[in-house]
C-alpha positions in Angstrom: 262.0 19.4 -28.1 261.6 21.3 -31.4 263.3 18.7 -33.6 260.2 16.9 -34.9 258.3 20.2 -35.5 261.2 21.6 -37.6 261.5 18.3 -39.5 257.8 18.2 -40.2 257.6 21.7 -41.6 261.2 22.2 -42.7 261.1 25.6 -41.1 263.8 27.6 -39.3 264.6 26.5 -35.8 264.4 30.0 -34.4 260.7 30.0 -35.3 260.0 26.9 -33.2 261.2 27.4 -29.6 259.7 24.7 -27.4 260.4 23.8 -23.8 258.9 21.6 -21.1 257.3 23.0 -17.9 258.7 20.5 -15.5 260.0 16.9 -15.1 257.7 14.2 -16.4 255.6 11.9 -14.2 256.4 8.1 -14.1 252.8 7.2 -15.2 251.6 6.8 -18.8 248.1 7.6 -19.8 245.7 9.3 -22.3 245.0 13.0 -22.5 243.8 15.6 -24.9 245.6 18.6 -26.4 243.1 20.8 -27.9 239.6 19.9 -29.0 240.5 17.2 -31.5 243.9 15.8 -30.4 244.0 12.6 -28.4 247.4 11.4 -27.1 249.2 8.9 -24.9 252.3 9.3 -22.7 253.8 11.1 -19.7 252.8 14.5 -18.4 254.4 17.0 -16.1 251.2 19.0 -15.6 247.6 17.8 -15.9 245.7 14.5 -15.3 246.3 11.3 -17.2 243.7 8.6 -17.7 244.7 4.9 -17.9 241.7 4.2 -20.1 239.9 6.0 -22.9 236.8 7.8 -21.8 234.8 10.8 -22.5 236.4 13.0 -19.8 240.0 13.1 -20.8 241.9 16.1 -19.5 242.7 18.8 -22.0 246.3 19.9 -21.1 246.3 22.8 -23.5 245.4 25.1 -20.6 248.8 24.4 -19.1 250.7 25.8 -22.0 252.8 28.8 -21.1 254.5 31.3 -23.4 257.5 33.2 -22.1 260.2 35.2 -23.8 259.2 33.7 -27.2 259.4 30.1 -26.0 256.3 27.8 -25.7 256.5 25.6 -22.6 254.5 22.4 -22.8 253.3 19.9 -20.2 254.8 17.0 -22.2 257.8 16.0 -24.3 256.8 16.5 -28.0 259.3 13.8 -29.1 258.0 11.1 -26.8 254.3 11.9 -27.6 254.9 11.8 -31.3 256.9 8.6 -31.1 254.2 6.9 -29.0 251.7 7.5 -31.7 253.8 7.0 -34.9 255.6 3.9 -33.6 252.4 2.5 -31.9 253.9 2.5 -28.4 250.5 2.7 -26.7 248.1 -0.1 -25.6 246.5 -1.8 -28.6 245.2 -5.0 -27.2 247.9 -7.0 -29.0 251.7 -7.4 -28.6 254.1 -6.1 -31.3 254.2 -8.4 -34.3 251.2 -10.5 -33.1 247.5 -10.4 -34.1 244.7 -9.8 -31.7 244.2 -13.6 -31.7 245.9 -15.4 -28.8 249.2 -16.9 -29.9 247.8 -20.4 -29.9 244.7 -19.5 -31.9 246.9 -17.7 -34.4 249.1 -20.7 -34.8 246.1 -23.0 -35.4 244.6 -20.5 -37.9 247.7 -20.1 -40.0 248.4 -23.8 -39.9 244.9 -24.6 -41.3 244.5 -21.5 -43.4 245.6 -23.1 -46.7 243.0 -25.9 -46.2 240.1 -23.6 -45.3 237.5 -22.6 -48.0 237.3 -18.9 -48.7 233.9 -18.6 -47.1 235.2 -20.2 -43.8 238.2 -17.9 -43.8 236.1 -14.8 -44.3 233.7 -15.8 -41.6 236.5 -16.4 -39.1 238.2 -13.1 -40.0 235.0 -11.1 -39.7 234.3 -12.7 -36.3 237.8 -11.8 -35.1 237.3 -8.1 -36.1 233.6 -7.8 -35.0 234.3 -5.2 -32.4 236.1 -2.8 -34.8 233.5 0.0 -34.6 233.7 0.1 -30.8 237.3 1.1 -30.8 237.9 4.8 -29.7 241.5 5.1 -30.6 243.0 5.6 -33.2 240.0 7.5 -34.6 238.1 6.0 -37.4 238.1 6.4 -40.4 241.3 8.5 -40.4 243.4 9.5 -37.4 245.3 12.8 -37.8 246.4 13.2 -34.2 250.2 13.7 -34.9 249.4 16.2 -37.6 247.1 18.1 -35.3 249.7 18.1 -32.6 252.3 19.8 -34.9 249.7 22.3 -36.2 248.9 23.3 -32.6 252.6 23.7 -31.7 253.3 25.8 -34.8 250.3 28.0 -34.0 251.6 28.3 -30.4 255.0 29.3 -31.7 253.4 32.1 -33.9 251.6 33.4 -30.8 254.6 33.1 -28.4 256.9 35.1 -30.7 254.3 37.5 -32.0 254.9 36.5 -35.6 252.6 37.3 -38.5 253.6 34.1 -40.3 256.2 31.4 -40.4 257.7 30.3 -43.7 258.3 26.6 -44.4 258.9 24.2 -47.2 255.6 22.9 -48.6 254.9 19.2 -48.2 254.7 18.2 -51.9 256.5 19.2 -55.1 255.2 21.9 -57.4 252.7 23.1 -54.8 250.5 19.9 -55.0 247.8 20.1 -52.3 248.2 16.4 -51.4 249.6 13.1 -52.7 248.0 9.7 -53.6 249.8 6.4 -54.3 248.3 3.2 -55.7 249.7 -0.2 -54.6 248.8 -3.7 -55.6 249.6 -6.7 -53.4 249.8 -10.0 -55.3 248.8 -12.7 -52.8 248.0 -15.7 -55.0 248.8 -17.0 -58.5 245.4 -15.7 -59.7 246.4 -12.2 -58.6 249.8 -12.5 -60.2 248.3 -13.6 -63.5 245.6 -10.9 -63.4 248.0 -8.1 -62.6 248.7 -7.2 -66.2 245.0 -6.5 -66.7 245.0 -4.3 -63.7 248.0 -2.4 -65.0 246.2 -1.9 -68.3 243.3 -0.2 -66.4 245.8 1.9 -64.3 247.4 3.0 -67.5 244.1 3.9 -69.0 243.8 6.6 -66.2 247.4 7.6 -66.4 248.2 6.2 -62.9 251.2 4.0 -62.2 251.4 1.7 -59.2 253.7 -0.3 -57.0 253.4 -4.1 -57.4 254.2 -6.0 -54.2 255.5 -9.5 -54.9 255.6 -12.4 -52.5 259.0 -14.1 -53.2 258.5 -17.6 -51.9 255.9 -20.4 -51.9 252.9 -18.5 -53.2 253.7 -18.5 -56.9 256.6 -18.5 -59.3 258.5 -15.2 -59.7 260.6 -15.2 -62.9 262.9 -12.5 -64.1 260.7 -12.2 -67.2 257.7 -11.4 -64.9 259.5 -8.8 -62.9 260.8 -7.2 -66.2 257.2 -7.1 -67.5 256.4 -4.8 -64.6 259.5 -2.5 -64.7 259.2 -2.2 -68.5 255.8 -0.7 -68.2 257.2 1.9 -65.7 255.5 0.4 -62.8 257.4 -0.4 -59.6 258.3 -3.7 -57.9 258.2 -4.0 -54.1 258.9 -7.0 -51.9 255.8 -8.3 -50.1 257.0 -10.3 -47.0 258.8 -13.6 -47.6 256.0 -16.2 -48.0 252.9 -14.4 -46.6 252.3 -16.8 -43.7 251.7 -14.1 -41.1 254.7 -15.1 -39.0 257.4 -12.6 -40.0 257.4 -10.7 -36.7 256.4 -13.6 -34.4 259.9 -14.4 -33.2 263.0 -12.2 -33.2 265.4 -15.1 -34.0 263.3 -16.3 -36.9 262.7 -12.8 -38.1 266.5 -12.2 -38.5 266.7 -15.4 -40.6 263.8 -14.3 -42.8 264.8 -10.7 -43.1 268.2 -11.7 -44.6 266.3 -13.5 -47.3 263.9 -10.6 -47.8 266.8 -8.2 -48.2 268.4 -10.5 -50.8 265.2 -10.6 -52.8 265.0 -6.8 -52.6 268.4 -6.6 -54.2 267.6 -9.3 -56.8 264.3 -7.5 -57.7 265.8 -4.0 -57.8 263.1 -3.1 -55.2 263.5 -0.2 -52.8 260.2 -0.7 -51.0 258.8 -3.4 -48.7 255.4 -4.3 -47.2 254.8 -7.1 -44.7 252.0 -9.6 -45.0 248.6 -8.7 -43.5 250.3 -5.5 -42.3 251.8 -7.3 -39.3 254.6 -5.1 -38.0 257.0 -4.2 -35.3 258.6 -0.9 -36.1 261.3 -1.4 -33.5 262.7 -4.2 -35.8 262.6 -2.2 -39.1 266.3 -1.4 -38.7 267.1 -4.8 -40.1 265.3 -4.1 -43.4 267.6 -3.0 -46.2 265.0 -1.0 -48.0 264.5 2.7 -48.6 260.8 2.8 -47.7 258.2 0.6 -46.0 254.4 0.5 -46.4 253.4 -1.8 -43.6 251.9 0.6 -41.0 248.2 1.5 -41.2 247.0 4.9 -40.1 244.0 3.3 -38.3 244.1 -0.5 -37.9 240.5 -1.2 -36.7 240.0 -3.6 -39.6 243.4 -5.3 -39.4 244.3 -8.4 -37.4 247.0 -6.4 -35.6 245.3 -3.4 -34.0 246.9 0.1 -33.6 247.8 2.7 -36.1 250.4 5.4 -36.6 247.9 8.3 -36.3 249.5 10.4 -39.0 248.7 11.0 -42.7 252.3 12.1 -43.4 255.4 10.0 -44.3 257.8 9.7 -41.4 261.2 8.2 -40.8 261.7 5.0 -38.8 265.5 5.1 -38.4 266.8 5.2 -42.0 263.5 3.8 -43.5 260.8 6.1 -44.7 257.4 4.9 -43.7 254.6 5.6 -46.1 251.6 4.8 -44.0 248.5 3.0 -45.4 245.9 5.7 -44.9 242.8 4.1 -46.5 240.9 0.9 -45.9 242.0 -2.1 -47.9 239.8 -3.4 -50.6 239.5 -6.8 -48.9 238.2 -5.2 -45.7 235.8 -2.9 -47.6 234.3 -5.8 -49.6 234.3 -8.6 -47.0 234.1 -7.0 -43.6 232.1 -3.9 -44.3 230.1 -5.5 -47.2 230.4 -2.2 -49.2 230.9 -2.1 -53.0 231.2 1.6 -53.2 234.0 4.2 -53.1 232.1 6.4 -50.6 234.4 5.4 -47.7 237.5 5.9 -49.8 236.2 9.3 -50.9 235.5 10.3 -47.3 239.0 9.2 -46.2 240.6 11.0 -49.1 238.8 14.2 -48.2 240.0 14.0 -44.6 243.5 13.4 -45.7 243.5 16.2 -48.2 242.4 18.6 -45.4 245.8 17.9 -43.8 247.6 17.8 -47.1 248.6 14.2 -46.4 249.5 11.0 -48.2 246.5 8.9 -49.6 247.8 5.4 -49.8 245.7 2.6 -51.3 246.1 -1.2 -51.3 244.1 -2.9 -54.1 244.6 -6.6 -54.6 244.3 -8.0 -58.1 243.2 -11.2 -56.3 240.0 -9.5 -55.1 238.8 -7.3 -57.9 238.4 -9.8 -60.7 234.6 -10.2 -60.4 232.4 -7.5 -62.0 231.4 -5.7 -58.7 235.0 -5.3 -57.5 236.3 -4.4 -60.9 233.6 -1.7 -61.2 234.5 -0.2 -57.8 238.1 0.0 -58.7 237.4 1.6 -62.1 235.3 4.2 -60.2 238.1 4.8 -57.8 240.6 5.4 -60.5 238.2 7.8 -62.3 237.8 9.7 -59.0 241.6 10.0 -58.4 242.1 11.1 -62.0 239.5 13.8 -61.5 241.2 15.1 -58.4 244.5 15.1 -60.3 243.0 17.1 -63.2 240.9 19.5 -61.2 242.8 19.9 -57.9 246.3 19.1 -59.0 246.6 16.0 -56.7 250.0 14.5 -57.1 249.8 10.7 -58.0 253.3 9.3 -58.2 254.6 5.8 -57.4 255.7 5.2 -53.8 259.4 5.3 -54.9 258.9 8.8 -56.2 257.4 9.9 -52.9 260.4 8.3 -51.1 262.9 10.3 -53.2 261.0 13.5 -52.8 260.6 13.2 -49.0 264.3 12.5 -48.6 265.2 15.5 -50.8 262.8 17.7 -48.8 264.4 16.5 -45.6 267.7 17.8 -46.7 266.5 21.1 -48.1 266.9 24.3 -46.1 264.8 27.4 -46.1 266.7 30.7 -46.2 265.3 34.0 -45.0 267.4 37.1 -45.6 267.3 40.6 -47.1 266.6 39.2 -50.5 263.5 37.4 -49.3 262.7 33.7 -48.6 264.0 30.9 -50.8 264.7 27.2 -50.7 268.2 25.6 -51.2 269.2 22.0 -51.8 268.8 19.2 -54.3 265.3 19.2 -55.8 264.6 22.7 -54.7 263.4 23.7 -58.2 260.2 21.7 -57.5 259.8 22.9 -53.9 257.6 25.8 -52.9 257.8 28.2 -50.0 254.6 28.2 -47.9 253.5 30.3 -45.0 251.7 29.3 -41.8 249.7 32.0 -40.1 246.7 32.3 -37.7 243.2 33.0 -38.9 240.2 32.9 -36.6 242.1 31.0 -34.0 243.3 28.3 -36.5 246.5 27.6 -38.4 246.2 28.3 -42.1 248.7 27.7 -45.0 249.3 29.9 -48.1 251.7 29.2 -50.9 254.2 31.8 -52.1 253.3 32.8 -55.6 255.6 31.5 -58.4 257.5 34.4 -60.0 256.2 35.2 -63.5 258.6 34.3 -66.3 260.1 37.2 -68.3 
């Protein structure tokens, strides 16, 4: 029961004693846990709703503290998995868009022949109900993070603790983390990428460049080297970007073997599927260290859903770095906004939970002055957050390495105080969770002064 909470905070197990009140019901449904948290799964106490409505039962009143253990009306592991792995009703099957299968087949068959204006019109019509969706919550869903906060707070209360030490989320005490990624969908995007990297470099921000291996454009060793030599990072972007990667299990296995081979050839440790189509239950076949195919909120994506967390999480051996901001294509073409206001709002919400801010910017779509200006403004905003608030802006591969190191670190509390042990611990910081005015708050342990 307490495994996920300990993994999330990297705290001592004795500080997180969780149990379940009773056996779970057979029914699945929606419920609340606290004022903000919205969840899906089984309960052993409380009322489930098969549909989202304004009267969902808040099961926090059923929580019982006894002998230092917090007893819950649900299984934490199952509830967190339901959200992070999108195991709740989304209106579409895993690996398929919200189009019917037949319509999707027709669309992708004709897509190369359709003018841009027609494609944009069809895509916009398909997603026209995006602002009526109640779950996940737009524009950022932090349900998983809120769940763990509530559970750590309950643990503090149940054990009568003043505070709980844990390993801070990011290196060197950074308040949050942002990564920039560029997906190259067409030859135009590939050829414009060097110009985009020039702009990134002007702001001191490096990015991951996602390359489509087949059919879209030629990928030479010289081109890949031109990215690596500038200290940017290469990722594999699907196989041929036809939207069919997760359509059929048998075909998927054939394609993923090729994808893995391209990953080895490119020296890439990261992967992203086309159009953010995904089936996390199939990720075990990907031979990559990290993935970036799962949106936090997928209201403006062909495949609805979302992982409902702003933190990295493991899908088997793969680390998922969720896409936590709206794609540039959706911002420009679906919302008709040429402004960074939405990105700034999403960034502020993510920083509140000290999460990962993950951007997808396509060199294909920012070549005109309006898009170029918006991207320039975004980079300036991120650079300002880095300089003024110490926002950490690494490449995704660096986040992957850090999160894996952190997952193996241990926090030690003895007569000498509290310290962190393990590879990379020199960059780790001890933090404390405590209660203030009924809410969980974090404080960082001061860094000892140098002699």
